[in-house]
C-alpha positions as a Markdown table, in Angstrom:
| # | Residue | x | y | z |
|---|---|---|---|---|
| 1 | Met | -2.2 | 1.0 | -142.7 |
| 2 | Gly | -1.2 | -2.6 | -142.2 |
| 3 | Val | -3.7 | -5.5 | -143.0 |
| 4 | Gly | -7.3 | -4.5 | -142.5 |
| 5 | Val | -6.8 | -1.7 | -140.1 |
| 6 | Ser | -8.4 | 0.5 | -142.7 |
| 7 | Gly | -11.4 | -1.4 | -143.6 |
| 8 | Trp | -14.9 | -0.7 | -145.3 |
| 9 | Arg | -16.2 | 1.0 | -142.3 |
| 10 | Leu | -13.4 | 3.5 | -141.8 |
| 11 | Ala | -13.3 | 4.0 | -145.4 |
| 12 | Ala | -16.9 | 4.9 | -145.6 |
| 13 | Ala | -16.7 | 7.1 | -142.8 |
| 14 | Val | -14.1 | 9.1 | -144.1 |
| 15 | Ala | -15.9 | 9.2 | -147.7 |
| 16 | Thr | -19.0 | 10.3 | -145.8 |
| 17 | Thr | -17.4 | 13.6 | -144.9 |
| 18 | Gly | -16.2 | 14.4 | -148.4 |
| 19 | Gln | -12.6 | 13.1 | -148.3 |
| 20 | Leu | -11.2 | 10.1 | -149.9 |
| 21 | Gly | -11.7 | 7.0 | -147.9 |
| 22 | Val | -9.0 | 4.2 | -148.5 |
| 23 | Val | -9.2 | 0.4 | -147.6 |
| 24 | Ser | -5.9 | -1.8 | -147.4 |
| 25 | Gly | -6.2 | -4.2 | -150.4 |
| 26 | Val | -3.5 | -6.4 | -148.5 |
| 27 | Ala | -4.6 | -10.1 | -148.1 |
| 28 | Leu | -8.6 | -9.4 | -148.4 |
| 29 | Asp | -9.2 | -13.0 | -149.2 |
| 30 | Thr | -8.1 | -14.3 | -146.2 |
| 31 | Leu | -9.9 | -11.4 | -144.3 |
| 32 | Met | -13.1 | -12.3 | -146.0 |
| 33 | Ala | -12.6 | -16.1 | -145.5 |
| 34 | Arg | -11.9 | -15.6 | -141.9 |
| 35 | Arg | -14.8 | -13.3 | -141.5 |
| 36 | Leu | -16.7 | -15.9 | -143.0 |
| 37 | Gln | -15.8 | -18.7 | -140.9 |
| 38 | Leu | -16.8 | -16.3 | -137.8 |
| 39 | Gly | -20.3 | -16.4 | -138.9 |
| 40 | Asp | -20.1 | -13.1 | -140.7 |
| 41 | Pro | -21.5 | -10.9 | -137.7 |
| 42 | Gly | -24.0 | -8.1 | -139.2 |
| 43 | Gly | -24.3 | -10.2 | -142.2 |
| 44 | His | -22.4 | -7.7 | -144.4 |
| 45 | Ile | -20.2 | -10.1 | -146.5 |
| 46 | Arg | -23.2 | -11.9 | -147.5 |
| 47 | Arg | -25.2 | -8.7 | -148.3 |
| 48 | Ala | -22.2 | -7.6 | -150.7 |
| 49 | Leu | -21.9 | -11.1 | -152.1 |
| 50 | Glu | -25.7 | -11.0 | -153.2 |
| 51 | Gln | -24.6 | -8.1 | -155.1 |
| 52 | Phe | -21.6 | -9.8 | -156.9 |
| 53 | Pro | -22.3 | -10.1 | -160.6 |
| 54 | Phe | -21.1 | -13.5 | -160.5 |
| 55 | Pro | -23.5 | -15.7 | -158.3 |
| 56 | Gly | -22.0 | -19.0 | -159.0 |
| 57 | Ile | -18.6 | -17.6 | -157.6 |
| 58 | Ala | -20.3 | -16.3 | -154.5 |
| 59 | Glu | -22.0 | -19.6 | -153.7 |
| 60 | Arg | -18.8 | -21.6 | -154.0 |
| 61 | Val | -17.0 | -19.0 | -151.8 |
| 62 | Leu | -19.8 | -19.2 | -149.3 |
| 63 | Asp | -20.0 | -23.1 | -149.4 |
| 64 | Arg | -16.3 | -23.2 | -148.7 |
| 65 | Tyr | -15.8 | -20.6 | -146.0 |
| 66 | Tyr | -19.1 | -19.6 | -144.2 |
| 67 | Val | -19.9 | -21.1 | -140.9 |
| 68 | Glu | -23.3 | -20.3 | -139.4 |
| 69 | Gly | -22.7 | -19.0 | -135.8 |
| 70 | Gly | -19.0 | -19.3 | -136.4 |
| 71 | Ile | -16.2 | -21.5 | -135.6 |
| 72 | Gly | -15.3 | -22.4 | -132.2 |
| 73 | Thr | -12.8 | -20.2 | -130.2 |
| 74 | Arg | -10.1 | -23.0 | -130.4 |
| 75 | Thr | -10.8 | -24.1 | -133.8 |
| 76 | Ala | -8.2 | -22.9 | -136.4 |
| 77 | Phe | -9.3 | -21.0 | -139.5 |
| 78 | Arg | -9.4 | -22.9 | -142.9 |
| 79 | Leu | -6.7 | -21.6 | -144.9 |
| 80 | Val | -7.0 | -19.9 | -148.4 |
| 81 | Pro | -4.9 | -20.9 | -151.6 |
| 82 | Lys | -1.5 | -19.3 | -151.6 |
| 83 | Val | -0.5 | -17.0 | -154.4 |
| 84 | Thr | 1.7 | -18.4 | -156.9 |
| 85 | Leu | 2.6 | -17.5 | -160.6 |
| 86 | Thr | 0.2 | -20.0 | -161.6 |
| 87 | Pro | -2.7 | -19.4 | -159.7 |
| 88 | Ala | -5.8 | -21.8 | -159.4 |
| 89 | Arg | -9.1 | -20.6 | -160.2 |
| 90 | Pro | -10.6 | -21.0 | -156.6 |
| 91 | Gly | -7.8 | -18.8 | -155.4 |
| 92 | Ala | -8.5 | -16.1 | -158.1 |
| 93 | Glu | -12.1 | -16.3 | -157.7 |
| 94 | Leu | -11.9 | -15.6 | -153.9 |
| 95 | Ala | -9.3 | -12.7 | -154.5 |
| 96 | Val | -11.7 | -11.1 | -157.1 |
| 97 | Ala | -14.7 | -11.7 | -154.8 |
| 98 | Ala | -13.0 | -10.5 | -151.7 |
| 99 | Asn | -11.8 | -7.1 | -153.3 |
| 100 | Phe | -15.2 | -6.4 | -154.8 |
| 101 | Val | -16.8 | -6.8 | -151.2 |
| 102 | Glu | -14.5 | -4.7 | -149.5 |
| 103 | Val | -15.0 | -1.9 | -152.0 |
| 104 | Phe | -18.8 | -2.3 | -152.3 |
| 105 | Leu | -19.3 | -2.1 | -148.5 |
| 106 | Ala | -16.9 | 1.0 | -148.4 |
| 107 | Lys | -19.0 | 2.9 | -151.2 |
| 108 | Gln | -22.4 | 2.2 | -149.4 |
| 109 | Gly | -24.6 | 5.1 | -147.8 |
| 110 | His | -22.7 | 8.1 | -149.3 |
| 111 | Asn | -21.6 | 9.6 | -152.8 |
| 112 | Gly | -18.0 | 10.0 | -151.6 |
| 113 | Leu | -14.8 | 8.5 | -153.0 |
| 114 | Val | -13.1 | 5.2 | -152.2 |
| 115 | Gly | -9.6 | 4.0 | -153.0 |
| 116 | Val | -7.8 | 0.9 | -152.1 |
| 117 | Asn | -3.9 | 0.6 | -151.3 |
| 118 | Tyr | -1.8 | -2.1 | -152.6 |
| 119 | Met | 1.9 | -3.1 | -152.1 |
| 120 | Glu | 4.0 | -3.4 | -155.2 |
| 121 | Lys | 6.1 | -6.4 | -153.4 |
| 122 | Leu | 2.9 | -8.4 | -153.6 |
| 123 | Gln | 3.1 | -8.7 | -157.4 |
| 124 | Ala | 1.4 | -11.8 | -157.8 |
| 125 | Ala | -1.3 | -11.1 | -155.9 |
| 126 | Thr | -2.2 | -7.7 | -157.6 |
| 127 | Pro | -3.9 | -8.6 | -160.8 |
| 128 | Ala | -6.8 | -10.5 | -159.3 |
| 129 | Ala | -7.0 | -8.0 | -156.2 |
| 130 | Leu | -7.2 | -5.1 | -158.4 |
| 131 | Tyr | -9.6 | -6.5 | -160.8 |
| 132 | Gly | -12.0 | -7.2 | -157.9 |
| 133 | Ala | -11.8 | -3.7 | -156.6 |
| 134 | Met | -12.3 | -2.4 | -160.2 |
| 135 | Leu | -15.3 | -4.5 | -160.5 |
| 136 | Gly | -16.6 | -2.7 | -157.2 |
| 137 | Gly | -16.1 | 0.4 | -158.7 |
| 138 | Val | -13.3 | 1.7 | -156.8 |
| 139 | Asp | -12.2 | 5.3 | -157.6 |
| 140 | Tyr | -8.5 | 5.4 | -156.8 |
| 141 | Val | -5.8 | 2.9 | -156.7 |
| 142 | Met | -2.7 | 3.6 | -154.8 |
| 143 | Met | 0.5 | 1.7 | -154.4 |
| 144 | Gly | 3.8 | 1.9 | -152.6 |
| 145 | Ala | 6.4 | -0.5 | -151.3 |
| 146 | Gly | 8.5 | -0.7 | -154.7 |
| 147 | Ile | 8.4 | 0.9 | -158.1 |
| 148 | Pro | 4.8 | 0.5 | -159.8 |
| 149 | Thr | 5.8 | 1.0 | -163.4 |
| 150 | Glu | 3.5 | -1.6 | -164.8 |
| 151 | Ile | 0.1 | -0.6 | -162.8 |
| 152 | Pro | -1.0 | 2.1 | -165.2 |
| 153 | Ala | -0.9 | -0.4 | -168.1 |
| 154 | Leu | -2.6 | -3.0 | -166.0 |
| 155 | Ile | -5.5 | -0.6 | -165.0 |
| 156 | Asp | -5.8 | 0.5 | -168.6 |
| 157 | Ala | -6.2 | -3.3 | -169.8 |
| 158 | Phe | -8.8 | -4.0 | -167.2 |
| 159 | Ser | -10.8 | -1.0 | -168.0 |
| 160 | Gly | -10.7 | -1.7 | -171.7 |
| 161 | Gly | -11.9 | -5.3 | -171.3 |
| 162 | Ala | -8.7 | -6.9 | -172.0 |
| 163 | Pro | -6.3 | -9.4 | -170.2 |
| 164 | Gly | -3.6 | -7.8 | -168.0 |
| 165 | Glu | 0.0 | -8.5 | -167.4 |
| 166 | Leu | 2.7 | -7.9 | -164.7 |
| 167 | Thr | 6.4 | -8.8 | -164.8 |
| 168 | Ile | 7.1 | -10.7 | -161.7 |
| 169 | Glu | 10.8 | -11.0 | -160.5 |
| 170 | Val | 12.0 | -14.3 | -160.0 |
| 171 | Gln | 15.2 | -14.5 | -157.7 |
| 172 | Gly | 18.1 | -16.8 | -158.6 |
| 173 | Ala | 19.6 | -18.1 | -161.9 |
| 174 | Gly | 20.6 | -14.8 | -163.1 |
| 175 | Glu | 17.5 | -12.8 | -161.6 |
| 176 | Ser | 14.8 | -13.9 | -164.5 |
| 177 | Ser | 11.5 | -12.7 | -164.8 |
| 178 | His | 7.7 | -14.4 | -165.4 |
| 179 | Arg | 4.9 | -12.5 | -167.2 |
| 180 | Leu | 1.6 | -13.1 | -165.2 |
| 181 | Val | -1.4 | -12.9 | -167.3 |
| 182 | Phe | -4.6 | -12.4 | -165.6 |
| 183 | Asp | -7.5 | -12.8 | -167.9 |
| 184 | Ala | -11.2 | -12.3 | -166.3 |
| 185 | Glu | -12.7 | -14.5 | -169.0 |
| 186 | Ala | -10.8 | -17.5 | -167.7 |
| 187 | Val | -11.9 | -16.7 | -164.1 |
| 188 | Leu | -15.4 | -15.0 | -164.5 |
| 189 | Gly | -16.4 | -16.3 | -167.9 |
| 190 | Thr | -16.6 | -12.8 | -169.4 |
| 191 | Arg | -14.1 | -9.9 | -169.9 |
| 192 | Pro | -16.4 | -6.7 | -169.2 |
| 193 | Glu | -15.3 | -3.2 | -169.5 |
| 194 | Leu | -14.8 | -1.5 | -166.3 |
| 195 | Ala | -14.6 | 2.2 | -165.2 |
| 196 | Arg | -10.9 | 3.2 | -164.9 |
| 197 | Pro | -9.9 | 4.4 | -161.3 |
| 198 | Arg | -7.2 | 7.0 | -160.9 |
| 199 | Phe | -3.8 | 5.7 | -160.0 |
| 200 | Leu | -1.5 | 7.3 | -157.2 |
| 201 | Ala | 2.2 | 6.2 | -157.1 |
| 202 | Ile | 3.4 | 6.1 | -153.4 |
| 203 | Val | 7.0 | 7.6 | -153.7 |
| 204 | Ser | 9.7 | 9.1 | -151.4 |
| 205 | Ser | 11.6 | 10.9 | -153.8 |
| 206 | Asn | 11.2 | 13.3 | -156.5 |
| 207 | Met | 13.5 | 11.3 | -158.6 |
| 208 | Leu | 11.5 | 8.3 | -158.7 |
| 209 | Ala | 8.4 | 10.5 | -159.2 |
| 210 | Ala | 10.1 | 11.9 | -162.4 |
| 211 | Tyr | 11.2 | 8.7 | -163.6 |
| 212 | Leu | 7.4 | 7.4 | -163.6 |
| 213 | Ala | 6.1 | 10.4 | -164.7 |
| 214 | Arg | 8.2 | 10.7 | -168.0 |
| 215 | Asp | 6.7 | 8.0 | -169.8 |
| 216 | Pro | 3.0 | 7.6 | -170.6 |
| 217 | Arg | 3.3 | 4.0 | -170.1 |
| 218 | Thr | 4.3 | 4.5 | -166.6 |
| 219 | Arg | 2.7 | 7.8 | -165.6 |
| 220 | Pro | 0.3 | 7.7 | -162.8 |
| 221 | Asp | -2.4 | 10.2 | -162.4 |
| 222 | Gly | -0.5 | 11.6 | -159.0 |
| 223 | Phe | 1.6 | 10.8 | -156.2 |
| 224 | Val | 1.5 | 10.4 | -152.6 |
| 225 | Val | 4.7 | 11.7 | -151.2 |
| 226 | Glu | 5.4 | 9.7 | -148.2 |
| 227 | Gly | 8.2 | 10.7 | -145.3 |
| 228 | His | 10.1 | 8.2 | -143.4 |
| 229 | Val | 8.1 | 9.0 | -140.2 |
| 230 | Ala | 4.9 | 7.2 | -141.9 |
| 231 | Gly | 3.8 | 3.8 | -140.3 |
| 232 | Gly | 4.3 | 0.5 | -142.5 |
| 233 | His | 7.1 | 0.2 | -144.7 |
| 234 | Ser | 9.5 | 2.9 | -145.7 |
| 235 | Ala | 11.9 | 3.5 | -148.1 |
| 236 | Arg | 15.4 | 2.9 | -147.3 |
| 237 | Pro | 17.7 | 6.0 | -146.6 |
| 238 | Arg | 19.5 | 7.0 | -149.8 |
| 239 | Gly | 23.1 | 6.5 | -150.0 |
| 240 | Ala | 25.3 | 4.5 | -147.6 |
| 241 | Leu | 23.3 | 3.0 | -144.9 |
| 242 | Val | 23.9 | 4.8 | -141.5 |
| 243 | Val | 22.4 | 3.4 | -138.4 |
| 244 | Asp | 22.2 | 4.9 | -134.9 |
| 245 | Asp | 23.3 | 3.2 | -131.6 |
| 246 | Asp | 20.0 | 1.3 | -131.4 |
| 247 | Gly | 20.6 | 0.1 | -135.0 |
| 248 | Arg | 17.7 | 2.2 | -136.6 |
| 249 | Pro | 18.3 | 4.0 | -140.1 |
| 250 | Val | 19.5 | 7.6 | -140.1 |
| 251 | Tyr | 17.8 | 9.7 | -142.8 |
| 252 | Gly | 19.6 | 12.9 | -143.8 |
| 253 | Pro | 19.1 | 15.8 | -146.4 |
| 254 | Arg | 19.5 | 13.4 | -149.5 |
| 255 | Asp | 16.0 | 12.0 | -148.2 |
| 256 | Val | 14.0 | 15.2 | -148.3 |
| 257 | Val | 11.8 | 15.4 | -151.3 |
| 258 | Asp | 12.1 | 18.6 | -153.4 |
| 259 | Leu | 8.7 | 19.7 | -153.6 |
| 260 | Ala | 9.1 | 22.5 | -156.0 |
| 261 | Lys | 10.2 | 19.5 | -158.6 |
| 262 | Met | 7.2 | 17.6 | -157.7 |
| 263 | Ser | 5.3 | 20.7 | -158.6 |
| 264 | Ala | 7.0 | 20.9 | -161.7 |
| 265 | Leu | 5.6 | 17.5 | -162.9 |
| 266 | Ser | 2.2 | 18.8 | -163.3 |
| 267 | Leu | 0.6 | 16.0 | -161.6 |
| 268 | Pro | -1.3 | 16.4 | -158.2 |
| 269 | Phe | 0.5 | 15.3 | -155.2 |
| 270 | Trp | -0.5 | 14.7 | -151.5 |
| 271 | Leu | 2.0 | 14.6 | -148.7 |
| 272 | Ala | 2.0 | 11.8 | -146.2 |
| 273 | Gly | 3.8 | 11.0 | -142.9 |
| 274 | Gly | 3.6 | 13.6 | -139.7 |
| 275 | Gln | 0.9 | 15.6 | -141.6 |
| 276 | Ala | -2.0 | 15.0 | -139.3 |
| 277 | Ser | -2.7 | 18.5 | -138.1 |
| 278 | Pro | -4.3 | 21.7 | -139.5 |
| 279 | Glu | -0.7 | 23.0 | -139.7 |
| 280 | Gly | 0.5 | 20.1 | -141.6 |
| 281 | Leu | -2.4 | 20.5 | -144.2 |
| 282 | Ser | -1.8 | 24.3 | -144.4 |
| 283 | Ser | 1.9 | 23.9 | -145.0 |
| 284 | Ala | 1.3 | 21.2 | -147.7 |
| 285 | Leu | -1.1 | 23.3 | -149.7 |
| 286 | Ser | 1.3 | 26.2 | -149.5 |
| 287 | Thr | 4.1 | 24.1 | -151.3 |
| 288 | Gly | 1.7 | 23.0 | -154.0 |
| 289 | Ala | 0.4 | 19.7 | -152.7 |
| 290 | Ala | -3.0 | 19.1 | -153.3 |
| 291 | Gly | -3.7 | 17.8 | -149.8 |
| 292 | Val | -2.5 | 15.3 | -147.1 |
| 293 | Gln | -2.7 | 11.5 | -146.6 |
| 294 | Val | -3.2 | 10.6 | -142.8 |
| 295 | Gly | -3.1 | 7.1 | -141.6 |
| 296 | Ser | -2.1 | 6.9 | -138.1 |
| 297 | Ala | -5.0 | 9.4 | -136.6 |
| 298 | Phe | -7.5 | 7.2 | -138.5 |
| 299 | Ala | -6.1 | 3.8 | -137.3 |
| 300 | Leu | -6.5 | 5.1 | -133.8 |
| 301 | Cys | -10.3 | 6.0 | -134.3 |
| 302 | Glu | -13.3 | 4.0 | -133.4 |
| 303 | Glu | -14.0 | 2.9 | -136.7 |
| 304 | Ser | -10.8 | 1.3 | -137.5 |
| 305 | Asn | -10.3 | -2.6 | -137.3 |
| 306 | Leu | -7.3 | -2.3 | -135.0 |
| 307 | Asp | -8.0 | -4.5 | -132.0 |
| 308 | Pro | -9.8 | -2.3 | -129.4 |
| 309 | Gly | -7.5 | -3.5 | -126.7 |
| 310 | Leu | -4.4 | -2.8 | -128.6 |
| 311 | Arg | -5.8 | 0.7 | -129.8 |
| 312 | Gln | -6.3 | 1.5 | -126.2 |
| 313 | Ala | -2.9 | 0.6 | -125.1 |
| 314 | Leu | -1.2 | 2.5 | -127.9 |
| 315 | Val | -3.4 | 5.6 | -126.9 |
| 316 | Glu | -2.5 | 5.5 | -123.3 |
| 317 | Arg | 1.2 | 4.8 | -123.9 |
| 318 | Ala | 1.6 | 7.4 | -126.6 |
| 319 | Leu | -0.1 | 9.9 | -124.1 |
| 320 | Ala | 2.2 | 8.9 | -121.4 |
| 321 | Gly | 5.3 | 9.5 | -123.5 |
| 322 | Thr | 6.0 | 5.6 | -123.2 |
| 323 | Leu | 5.5 | 4.3 | -126.5 |
| 324 | Ser | 8.4 | 4.0 | -128.8 |
| 325 | Val | 7.9 | 3.4 | -132.3 |
| 326 | Arg | 11.1 | 2.0 | -134.0 |
| 327 | Ser | 12.1 | 1.9 | -137.7 |
| 328 | Asp | 13.5 | -1.8 | -138.0 |
| 329 | Leu | 15.8 | -2.8 | -140.5 |
| 330 | Arg | 15.1 | -6.3 | -140.1 |
| 331 | Ala | 11.5 | -7.2 | -139.3 |
| 332 | Ser | 10.0 | -7.0 | -142.7 |
| 333 | Pro | 10.8 | -9.9 | -145.0 |
| 334 | Thr | 10.6 | -7.3 | -147.9 |
| 335 | Gly | 13.8 | -5.8 | -146.9 |
| 336 | Phe | 12.2 | -2.4 | -146.6 |
| 337 | Pro | 12.4 | -0.7 | -143.0 |
| 338 | Phe | 9.3 | -1.2 | -141.2 |
| 339 | Lys | 7.7 | 0.6 | -138.3 |
| 340 | Leu | 7.3 | -1.2 | -135.1 |
| 341 | Ala | 5.4 | -0.2 | -132.1 |
| 342 | Glu | 6.7 | -1.6 | -129.2 |
| 343 | Thr | 3.9 | -2.9 | -127.1 |
| 344 | Pro | 4.0 | -5.9 | -124.7 |
| 345 | Gly | 2.5 | -9.0 | -125.9 |
| 346 | Thr | 3.4 | -8.2 | -129.7 |
| 347 | Leu | 6.1 | -9.4 | -131.9 |
| 348 | Ala | 8.1 | -6.0 | -131.4 |
| 349 | Asp | 8.6 | -7.8 | -127.8 |
| 350 | Gly | 12.0 | -9.9 | -128.5 |
| 351 | Asp | 10.8 | -12.5 | -126.0 |
| 352 | Val | 7.4 | -12.9 | -127.8 |
| 353 | Ala | 9.1 | -13.1 | -131.2 |
| 354 | Ala | 11.7 | -15.7 | -130.0 |
| 355 | Asp | 9.0 | -17.9 | -128.6 |
| 356 | Arg | 6.9 | -18.0 | -131.6 |
| 357 | Arg | 7.4 | -21.1 | -133.8 |
| 358 | Arg | 8.1 | -19.9 | -137.4 |
| 359 | Val | 5.5 | -21.0 | -139.7 |
| 360 | Cys | 4.7 | -19.9 | -143.4 |
| 361 | Asp | 1.0 | -20.7 | -144.0 |
| 362 | Leu | -0.2 | -17.5 | -145.7 |
| 363 | Gly | 2.8 | -16.7 | -148.0 |
| 364 | Tyr | 1.8 | -13.4 | -149.2 |
| 365 | Leu | 5.7 | -12.2 | -148.8 |
| 366 | Arg | 7.3 | -15.1 | -150.3 |
| 367 | Ala | 9.3 | -14.4 | -153.2 |
| 368 | Pro | 9.5 | -16.7 | -156.3 |
| 369 | Tyr | 12.8 | -18.1 | -157.1 |
| 370 | Arg | 14.3 | -20.4 | -159.7 |
| 371 | Ala | 15.9 | -23.5 | -158.3 |
| 372 | Pro | 19.3 | -24.9 | -159.8 |
| 373 | Asp | 16.8 | -27.5 | -161.9 |
| 374 | Gly | 14.9 | -24.7 | -163.6 |
| 375 | Arg | 11.7 | -25.2 | -161.4 |
| 376 | Ile | 10.1 | -22.0 | -159.7 |
| 377 | Gly | 9.8 | -22.4 | -155.9 |
| 378 | Tyr | 8.8 | -19.8 | -153.2 |
| 379 | Arg | 10.6 | -18.9 | -150.0 |
| 380 | Cys | 10.4 | -16.0 | -147.3 |
| 381 | Pro | 13.0 | -15.1 | -144.9 |
| 382 | Ala | 10.3 | -15.2 | -142.0 |
| 383 | Glu | 9.7 | -18.9 | -142.7 |
| 384 | Pro | 11.3 | -21.6 | -140.6 |
| 385 | Val | 15.1 | -21.2 | -141.0 |
| 386 | Thr | 15.8 | -25.0 | -142.4 |
| 387 | Asp | 13.2 | -24.4 | -145.0 |
| 388 | Tyr | 14.8 | -21.1 | -146.2 |
| 389 | Leu | 18.2 | -22.7 | -146.3 |
| 390 | Arg | 16.9 | -25.6 | -148.2 |
| 391 | Lys | 15.5 | -23.4 | -150.8 |
| 392 | Gly | 18.9 | -21.8 | -151.4 |
| 393 | Gly | 18.3 | -18.7 | -149.1 |
| 394 | Gln | 21.2 | -17.3 | -146.8 |
| 395 | Ala | 21.0 | -17.7 | -143.0 |
| 396 | Asp | 21.9 | -14.1 | -142.3 |
| 397 | Asp | 18.7 | -12.9 | -144.2 |
| 398 | Thr | 16.7 | -14.8 | -141.4 |
| 399 | Glu | 17.8 | -12.9 | -138.6 |
| 400 | Gly | 15.3 | -10.9 | -137.0 |
| 401 | Arg | 12.6 | -11.3 | -139.5 |
| 402 | Leu | 9.1 | -11.6 | -138.3 |
| 403 | Cys | 6.1 | -12.9 | -140.0 |
| 404 | Leu | 4.3 | -10.0 | -140.7 |
| 405 | Cys | 1.3 | -11.9 | -142.5 |
| 406 | Asn | 0.2 | -13.8 | -139.6 |
| 407 | Gly | 1.3 | -10.9 | -137.1 |
| 408 | Leu | -0.5 | -8.0 | -139.0 |
| 409 | Leu | -3.7 | -10.4 | -139.0 |
| 410 | Gly | -3.4 | -10.6 | -135.2 |
| 411 | Thr | -3.4 | -7.0 | -134.8 |
| 412 | Ile | -7.1 | -6.9 | -136.1 |
| 413 | Gly | -8.2 | -9.9 | -134.0 |
| 414 | Leu | -7.9 | -12.2 | -137.0 |
| 415 | Gly | -4.8 | -14.2 | -136.0 |
| 416 | Gln | -4.7 | -18.0 | -136.6 |
| 417 | Arg | -5.5 | -20.3 | -133.7 |
| 418 | Arg | -2.8 | -22.9 | -133.0 |
| 419 | Arg | -2.5 | -25.8 | -130.8 |
| 420 | Asp | 0.8 | -24.7 | -129.3 |
| 421 | Ile | -0.4 | -21.1 | -128.7 |
| 422 | Ala | -3.9 | -19.4 | -128.2 |
| 423 | Leu | -3.4 | -17.2 | -130.9 |
| 424 | Glu | -0.8 | -15.8 | -133.3 |
| 425 | Pro | 0.9 | -12.7 | -131.7 |
| 426 | Ala | 0.1 | -9.5 | -133.1 |
| 427 | Val | 2.6 | -6.9 | -134.6 |
| 428 | Val | 1.5 | -3.4 | -134.6 |
| 429 | Thr | 2.6 | -0.6 | -137.1 |
| 430 | Ile | 1.9 | 3.2 | -137.0 |
| 431 | Gly | 3.5 | 6.3 | -137.6 |
| 432 | Gln | 6.3 | 8.1 | -135.2 |
| 433 | Asp | 4.3 | 11.1 | -135.0 |
| 434 | Leu | 1.4 | 10.9 | -132.7 |
| 435 | Ser | 1.2 | 14.3 | -131.5 |
| 436 | Phe | -2.6 | 14.7 | -132.8 |
| 437 | Leu | -3.7 | 12.4 | -130.0 |
| 438 | His | -3.3 | 15.3 | -127.5 |
| 439 | Val | -5.9 | 17.2 | -129.3 |
| 440 | Leu | -8.2 | 14.3 | -130.5 |
| 441 | Thr | -8.4 | 12.9 | -127.0 |
| 442 | Lys | -8.4 | 15.9 | -124.7 |
| 443 | Thr | -12.1 | 14.8 | -123.6 |
| 444 | Gly | -10.7 | 11.8 | -122.2 |
| 445 | Ser | -12.8 | 9.6 | -124.6 |
| 446 | Gly | -12.1 | 8.1 | -128.0 |
| 447 | Tyr | -12.8 | 10.0 | -131.3 |
| 448 | Thr | -14.0 | 9.1 | -134.7 |
| 449 | Ala | -12.8 | 9.6 | -138.3 |
| 450 | Ala | -15.2 | 12.5 | -138.6 |
| 451 | Asp | -13.4 | 14.0 | -135.8 |
| 452 | Val | -10.3 | 13.7 | -137.5 |
| 453 | Val | -11.4 | 15.3 | -140.5 |
| 454 | Asp | -12.9 | 18.2 | -138.7 |
| 455 | Tyr | -9.7 | 18.4 | -136.6 |
| 456 | Leu | -7.4 | 18.7 | -140.1 |
| 457 | Leu | -9.8 | 21.3 | -141.6 |
| 458 | Gly | -9.5 | 23.4 | -138.4 |
| 459 | Gly | -13.1 | 23.1 | -137.5 |
| 460 | Gly | -12.9 | 20.4 | -134.8 |
| 461 | Arg | -11.0 | 19.8 | -131.5 |
| 462 | Thr | -8.4 | 22.2 | -130.7 |
| 463 | Ala | -5.5 | 22.1 | -128.2 |
């Protein structure tokens, strides 16, 4: 659900209903740092940091980022350390603390379950983030946008009080790899045993699910089977790429998941993408699924962190039938198709995207590469083109790329302030099936997370 759209308030609201509430785990270090610089309205972050079991780290985070009363409206946010293959201690401390804070807050006030969703493509950021979430008592970990073969072992290592390792792919020089080790003792001064959360791999094919399930080292505790109409990143169509007249990928029969084969794996699975209806839930259960995962309906509810103006615009345009959500093959630096909601003033508008000066000051989607001299550098096809070419990248890779790091932060009102523009433009992602809005908004008002759950379970608003 983008960056920060599904935050601790939304996850707690869903968990309170007895369902699994999930927070987005992407860029939580930047989110916490920017909220602290805005004065931490409500004092929630400071309240959570008081419960962080390493007070020295909490104190250093507050000293560096907290601004009483908040920074001025034209003052730029202080940046956090970029993720690298050799992370410095301040960045690791911040990542651990930020993920702890988000999970801790999401778990307050109820006895429900809370999960966190990460991206496989953000490999180098995962170990510290995951450790912080586990320190906060997260119940489920979910991961997509790649093949998360090493996450079960990473979770096992952390829960057993051992260092964790991940293989990081390094582009260039024969496509080498790097072993990234996260040792809590080096960051926190200790290596406690942690409760083991369940791990759900997000997949788009039964073959990938079978591949992960066949080996105990890669086997998850279950799967989220995501269809191509879901928001955010999607898998590319299988086979030779076919696009329609607008350049959008065409999905066919080969992209339909065989749910009978999913059931045969004897692991629970949930269906995602276009499932936000009582009929969708009933159909999923009839196929052997344990339930459904719903994102877009919650993204547009009152507890989400989506900018209120953007949320209202999306709802109005969807209800009027004028909102187009396209699957863009070029927008994401990851190379995965990415859902773009065509909303005026956002990066989905070609003029807005063309006017934005390219800058890469967050770097979450940078990929490590090995230069001819053997040194490791970092590049992203959405960074300034001259920088990307200087690092050995190809010009074709830069065409149409959007800075999702800055754009998605803008979607929740935390975009960077710059001298040449008032605010970084947002980029909005959402699923292509928004039919639930005609039911949930029929009273003419907004709706809550509890309304969504009631509707899905057949006891809430009806058409």
